[in-house]
N, C-alpha and C positions, 0 to 999 in steps of 0.2 A: 597473465595477465593480471594487473591488480583493478581489484573490484572498489570504487568509490562509492558512495551517496553524495549525490548532488540534487539541491534544490529545485533547479531548473531542471536538470535529466528525470527527476521525480513527474513534474506539472507536465513536461514534454511526451514522457510516455502516456501516462496516464489521460490525457487527453487527446491523444493520437490511437492509442487505443480502445479510450472507456466504453466503444458501445460493441467493440468484438471480445473483450474480455468480459464485460456483463457485468450487472451490479454488483453481485458478492464481492468480487475483485476487486473491483473500487471500492466499495464500501471498507473492506477488511484493508486496502491499500491509505484511505482516509483517514480510520479509526487510528492506524498506528502513527501517519503525519502529524493527525492535530493531538496525540497523545505525545510523543517527544517534542513539539514546540509548547509543552506545558512546562513552568519553570519548577515544578516541586515532583517530576520524573526522575527520577535516579539516572545513574550515569549508568550502570549497569542496564538499565531498563533501553534509555537510547542507543545501547551502543547493538542490543539484542534487535531494538526498531531498525536503526539504520542498515544493519547487516541484512537484513530482510526486505526492506525496500532497496538495498545496493543491486540485490539479487532481482527483484521485479525490475529494474530499469538496465539491467545488463545486456549490451548487445549480444553477450554469448548464446543466446536461446530464442535472437529474434525472428531466427527463420522457424523455429518450435510455435511462435505465439501467434504466426501467419495460419498454423495449420486449425482448421475449425476445429471446434467441443473439445479436443483436446491441448490446446496449443496454450493453452494459460491453466492448465491443470495443476503444472509444477511450481507457478507463480503463487496460485493461490493456496496450496502446501505451504512453501514457505512462510507467508502471511499470517495461514490460520495457526503454524504455531506459533511465532511471532508474536499474536495476539495471546495464546495462551500463558504464554509469557508472562507476560505484561497487562494482564488483563485488569487487576486490582491498580491500575493507573489510567481507565479509560471511564471516563466518570459521565455524570449526564451533559457535561457541558461539551465533552469531548462526540458526543454521539450527536449531538443538537448542531455542531460546525459540521460536522460530516452528513447530517440528514438534510443539512442546509444545502452545503454542496452537490449532493447526489439527486435533488429534486431540481436544484438549475441545472442538471444536465440531463436524468430522464423524465423529471417529470414527476410526479408523487403516484 
């Protein structure tokens, strides 16, 4: 089965599982998403980002995501690895956008 990233799939999964996934998973996903939206993020970095986000929204581990505590640990690992690879493209504006969305969803 081919894994593909879609913006709608990203937002559907993120909104549907935000509370279960927890703030850290959501924050990492948002940082990657907003970094990928920047024009100056190079293609190789966007490829790494979209690969991690495709894994995150993939239905292949949907059952595991329903498992308390450990269900999102694989997602967190994939997102964290991508963040480490592209951290130089996550600037203050990306952090601000992610923080704004987090605050709307989780509060301060």
